[in-house]
N, C-alpha and C positions, 0 to 999 in steps of 0.2 A: 606862784612858779613851782611850787609840787606838785601840783594839780596838774599842769603840763607837762611834767616831766612823766609823771606817772601814766597820763594818757598816751605818750610817744611811746613808751615801754611797751604797754597793754596793745597798742595797736601793731607794734612791729610783732609781738608775740602772736597776733590774730593772723596777721599775714603769713607768716610763716607756716602756721597750722594750715590756713586755707591750701597753700601751693603743694604742700605736703600732701592735702586730702586728694588735691587734682592728681597729682603724680600717680597716687595708690589707685585711683579709680581707673586711670589710664594705662597703668600696669595690669591691673587685674580686666580688663576690657580685653586687652591683647591677648593674656594667656588663656582665656574664655575662647578667643577666637581659635586658637590654634588646637583645642581639645575638640574631639569627634562628639557628635551627637549621640546619645544615648537611647535605644529603644530595648522593650523587652520582647525577651522572645520566648515562646515555649517549645521546647525540645527533649523530648523522652519523658514528658511528664514534669519535667524540673523548669523550674522558673530562674533565668538567667540574663545578666545584662549583656550586650553585644555591642562592640561598636560598629556603628555604621555612618562613617564619614560621608558626606553629602560634597559631591565634586561638582565643580561646574565642566561644561563641556570643551574639549579642546577645540575653539573656534580657529584653529589654523588646518584644522583636517576637513573644514567645510569652506566649499567655494560658492557663492552665490550667483548665477549668471544671469544677464540681462533678458535672454530670451523664455525662461522659463523659472517658476519659483522652487521646481525641482534641486533638492540638492544634490550635489556632486561631492563625492567622498575621494579622496586621496589617500591610496594607502601607503602608509610611510612606517617608519619602524615604529611599531606599537610599543607604548607605554607599559609598565606592569599592570598586572591585574590588581585592582584596589586591593589593600592590603585585608579588609575583612571578609573580601570574596576567597581571597587566596586561604584563608583561614578555615573557613569554610568548607572549600574543598578537601583540605587536610583532614579534617575532622569526618567528613562523609567518606572520605576513601578508607578511612579507618574502619568502618561499619561494616558488619558482615551480612546484614539483613538486606538484600534488594528493596525489599518494600521501603524500609528505613530510609534507605538511600534517596530512592525516588522522592520521597514525602520531604525530604530535607533542603533536596535541590530545588524543588519547586516553591518551597518557602523562600529559598534564598533569591530565587529568580522574582519572585514576586514582590520584594523586598527592594530590589535596584530602582534608583531614580531613573526616570525616563531622560534625564539630562546626559547620564552616562553610558547610554546603550552602545553608542559605537566605540567608546575607549573601552569599554569591557568586552565588547564582541571584537575589537582587534587583538586584544590580549589574548582571548580566548581562540582565537584562529590562528595563532600562531603552531607550527608541528610539534610534535612529539608530546599530545596531550594526554592526560589520562582519560579513562572512558568517563569519569564524571564529569571532567571540564567538557569534553565531547556533548554530553547530554545536556550540562547548563548552557553550553552555546546554541544549541539546538531549540530549547527551551524560552531562551532569551531572546531569539530572532523571531520565534511563533507569537511571543508575547509584544515584538515591536510591530511586527506585521499586523496584529489586531487593532494596535492604536494608531500606527502609520505605516502603511503599506506602502507608499510612495518611498518614502525614507529609507524604511527597511529594504527596499527592492535595489534602490541605488547603492546601499552598502554593500549588498551580494554583489552588485555587478562588477566592481573593481577589486575583488579579491584576486589573488595571484595563483594560487594553489586550484588547478583543474577540479582535485576532488571535492575540497573545500566548498568550491563555487556550485559545483553539481548539486552538492548536498543542500546548500543554503537556497539556490532557486527552488528546489523541490519543496522545502518548507512556506517560502513564502509562497509559492502558488498554492498550495494546499491551504494555507490559513485565509488568503485572496480570495480564494474561489469560495469560500463559506458567507462573506460578507458581500462581494461584489463581483461574480464571476465575468460578466462581460470585461470589465477592465483588467482583471487578471487573465483570462484569455487573450486580449489585445497586447499586453506586456509581454506574455510569454512569445507570442507571434513576432512579435517586434524584436527581439533579441539577435544577435549573431548567430549564423549557423555555428552547431557545435554539440559536443554533448550535454552540456549544461541548458541548453535551450530545450535539446530532447527532452531531458528530463522534465523542466517545467512545463512545456505542451503537456507532457504524459500525466503530470501531477495533476492538471487542471483537466485534462480530459477524464482521468478517472474520477474527478472530486463531480462533476457534472453529469455522471451515468445515471444516478438515482433519479435527479430531478428532471434532466433532459437527454435522454442519450444519443438523439439525433445531432446535438451541438459536440458530442464526444465523438460520435463519427467524424464530423467535418474537421475536427481537430485534427484526428487520427490521419486522415489526408494529406495533413501538414508537415507530417513527420517523417524523417529520413529513412532512418533505421526501420527495418521491413521486420523484426521479430517485435519490436516494441510498437509497432503500428500492428499487427496482427494480434497480439494481447488486449489491445484499447478495444479493437473493432469486435473480437470475441466477446468481451464483456459488456460492449454496449448493444449489442445485436441480440444477445440474451437478455438483457432487460428488457428492450423494446419487443422482442418475441413475446415476453411474459405477458404485456400489458395489451398489445394489438398485434398479432402474428401476421395478419393479412397486410396491415399497411408496412410492417417491418419487410415481410417480403417482398411487396413491391419496390421500395427504396433499395433494396440489397440486388434485386434482379437488374436495375439500372447502373448498377456499379461498372465503372469502365476497366477497374483493375483486376483482370480475370484470375488472379491467383488470391486475391483479396474477397471476390465475389463467392470464391468455392467455400474459403474457410468460413464466410458469413454464412453461407446456405447451410455447410454441414452442421454448424452452430446453433441456426433455427430448427433444424430439424432434431436435433437432440432435445432442446428446449420443448419444443411440442410434443415430443413421444410421452411426456408425463400426463398429456392431458386428451390429446390427438394422435394418438399411436398411428393409425392408419393414413392419415392424411401426412404425418411426418415422416412415414415410410415410403409414401408416394412422391413426397418431396426428394428424398435423398436418392429415389431411384431414376427420377424424371429428370431432373436440374441440376443434377451433380455428376460432373464427366469422371469416366473410371480411374481409378486410382487411389490413393492413401486416404482422400477427404471423403470420397463416398464409401469407403471399407470401413473408414470408423464410424461415419454417422449411421450406416446401416447396422453394423454390431451393437452398437449404442441403443439404436432405436429397438431392435431386437432383445435386447437383454431387460427393457424397461417393459415393452408391450409382454412379454413372454411371463413376466410377474403379473400383469393386470389380467391379460385375456389370452393364455398360451393356446386355446385353440384358434382363435382369430388369427394370432402371429403365425401359426403353423399352415394354417390356410393361404394366408398371404403369402409365406417363405416359398409352398409348392408352387406358385405360378412365376416365382423368380428365374431369370437365366439361368442356366447351370454354369457351372464355373467355380473359382475359388473363394470369389464372394460370397455365393450362395451356402458353399460349404463352411464357412468360418459363421456363418449365421446360425447354420443348421446345429452346430456345436453349441453355441450359444443357449439356442431355444432347448435343446434336449438338456443339458447341463440344468438350467434353470427349472423346467418342467418336470424333472426327475427328482428335485430336491423337494418338491410339494407332493408327487404323487407317482405311481408307476404305471398304472393301469390304461388312464387317459394315454400317457404318448406310445405306449406300445400298440393300443389299439388305432391310433393314426398311421403309426409305421404300417402295420398289417395292411392296412387301407390304400396306401402309396402304390403306384404301378411301379413294376420290377424295372429297376435302373440304378443309376448311381446316386442319386439322391437318396432312395430307400437304403440302398447296400451301406452309404456313408451313416445315416442315420442309425441303421440297426447297429453299425461297429461302435458309435458313441455311445448309444443307450445300453448295450453289452457292458461296456468297462464302466460306465455309472453304477450300474448294479451289482457289479462283479463282488466288490466287497459284502453285499450284505446277502447275494444269492447266488451262488456259483455256478449251479447247475443252470438255472434259467440263463445267466449270463452265455453258457456254453449253446445252450439252444437257441437263443437270438443270435449267436453268431452263425450257427450253422445255416441259418436261412437266409444269409448272403450269397448272392449270385456269384458274384466276382470272386476268382479264387484267389489272389493276390491277397484281395482285402477281407476275405475272409481268413486266411491263413494270420494275418496280421492281426485282427480282431482277436483269434482264438488264443495266441501268442502273449497279448496284452492281458487277456483276461487271467490266463493261469499266471503271469506274473505278478498281477493284482491280488491274487486268492492265495499266494503261498506264505 
């Protein structure tokens, strides 16, 4: 009887202890779930523990369609930025060294879990962000694009703010072009017409210049904005001209847009002038129509040619038709030539037939040497046959030597 009572008492105590243990374990587990995970971060040479809570993505923001597996993001009111990122931004904003700010931003972005990219970017896309928050948004979007360009581009497409969308499209296009330029280009061209699309197409085009300048030119033809189109064409033609100038010239001459063709030919002439100045000069004089593009191209060619071979440049210039363009090119030739020596340009001017080209050359030469040799400058001015040109040259020499 005593033994039976003893066993009952002991069993009751054991049961109570077991139940208490289970309750304690359950409470401990729930408490552990609510605590943020800890990671060790190295910042400024000091090791500290930083809270880095891992959050599941907000599934209510992603809608899967039956027609495609491409995620479609719906921009709703954004949740607050994860607390550890908000704290990191405050810490970064307090730094005064831009290099340290950049380093810390890159570190924080690299630590963001992929599952919360959309959530974090939604918070960072809100208006009135600090400079550090804007950079974090850009870095995070670029990282997302490198990992999953389809999802990153889908997120960017639903942004409401035009400026933020335009910026996002540019970053997506640049990073995507590095890994899959064909898909990046297709995505950019398929976007609705607008500033954001223009930015995306332009970004892909610039990224492709080094690898495939012809592809960049094809993308340029799809741009609506003439200024952006011209910028892209000039860069692409310049790169192509350095590699294969004749092939580039043949392609450019077949361009239907007259203004764009003129810009491209002028760019080719400038690029060639460093290697083939004579061919470059002929290209500018033959294929470019009189106007600003031809003026700039001829002057640019003359500047480079005069540095390499001023005698040949002078010989070509003497055969150029009279006019304002010849006069501008002459001023550049004399200026560069006299910076190298005095005797050779003086002898060339003496040999020129009497006329407007010789008079203008003598006036330009006299003004260039006036600060160094006042009397010689006066003597060369006296050789000018046109009375008005001679008087202006002598007056300029006197002013320069006062």
